[in-house]
C-alpha positions as CSV (number, residue, x, y, z in Angstrom):
1,M,116.5,79.9,85.1
2,M,116.1,83.0,83.0
3,Q,118.7,85.7,82.7
4,I,117.4,89.0,84.1
5,K,119.2,92.3,83.2
6,W,119.1,95.2,85.5
7,K,119.3,98.8,84.2
8,K,120.7,101.6,86.3
9,I,118.1,104.4,86.5
10,S,120.2,106.6,88.9
11,Q,122.7,106.3,91.6
12,Y,119.9,105.2,93.9
13,C,117.7,103.0,91.6
14,I,117.9,100.0,89.3
15,E,115.0,98.6,87.1
16,S,114.1,95.3,85.4
17,N,110.6,94.5,83.9
18,N,108.8,97.3,85.8
19,L,110.4,96.1,89.1
20,Y,112.6,98.7,90.8
21,I,115.1,98.5,93.7
22,S,115.8,101.8,95.3
23,R,118.4,102.6,97.9
24,Y,118.0,105.1,100.7
25,K,119.7,106.0,104.0
26,I,118.1,105.8,107.3
27,A,118.9,108.1,110.3
28,S,121.8,105.9,111.5
29,G,123.4,106.3,108.1
30,A,122.9,102.7,107.1
31,N,121.5,101.8,103.7
32,R,118.1,100.3,103.2
33,Y,116.6,99.0,100.0
34,A,113.0,98.9,98.7
35,L,111.5,96.7,96.0
36,W,108.8,98.3,93.9
37,H,106.5,96.9,91.3
38,N,105.6,99.9,89.2
39,T,104.4,102.3,92.0
40,K,103.5,99.6,94.6
41,L,105.9,99.0,97.4
42,L,106.5,95.3,97.8
43,K,109.3,94.8,100.4
44,I,112.0,96.6,102.3
45,D,115.3,94.9,103.3
46,D,118.8,95.6,104.3
47,N,120.1,93.2,101.7
48,P,119.7,94.2,98.0
49,Q,120.4,90.6,96.8
50,E,117.4,89.4,98.7
51,L,115.3,91.9,96.8
52,K,116.8,90.9,93.5
53,N,116.0,87.2,94.3
54,E,112.4,88.3,95.1
55,A,112.2,90.3,91.9
56,M,113.5,87.3,89.9
57,A,110.8,85.1,91.3
58,I,108.1,87.6,90.4
59,I,109.4,88.0,86.8
60,E,109.6,84.2,86.3
61,R,106.1,83.8,87.8
62,E,104.7,86.5,85.5
63,S,106.4,85.2,82.4
64,G,105.1,81.7,83.0
65,Q,101.4,82.8,83.0
66,S,99.6,83.1,79.7
67,D,96.2,84.6,80.2
68,D,93.5,84.7,77.5
69,L,91.6,87.8,76.6
70,F,89.3,87.4,79.6
71,G,92.1,87.1,82.1
72,K,91.7,83.3,82.6
73,S,94.8,81.2,82.8
74,A,95.2,78.8,79.8
75,E,95.3,75.7,82.0
76,R,92.0,76.6,83.7
77,R,90.1,76.8,80.4
78,Q,87.9,73.9,79.4
79,T,89.3,72.1,76.4
80,S,86.4,70.0,75.4
81,S,85.4,70.5,71.7
82,S,81.8,69.2,72.0
83,Y,79.2,71.7,73.0
84,D,77.1,69.0,74.7
85,Q,80.1,68.2,77.0
86,R,80.8,71.9,77.8
87,K,77.3,73.0,78.6
88,G,77.1,70.5,81.5
């Protein structure tokens, strides 16, 4: 498992790898937490640790993918070296 470091952005927000967890208060006075990827809201939860776990899974999933220039995953690419075999 990889080590993920969180950086405090403000009193209400932490960030790691373009994933943000922000804290806000609802009308009852309780804290709620939101997980963002850049500007896209991914999940809201009462437990910030749940959102950290979710963020960790996203970061690990993204770091495990290596796409080529055309956006295809390396494992999906055809590896045959013969043109006759590739052209089908």
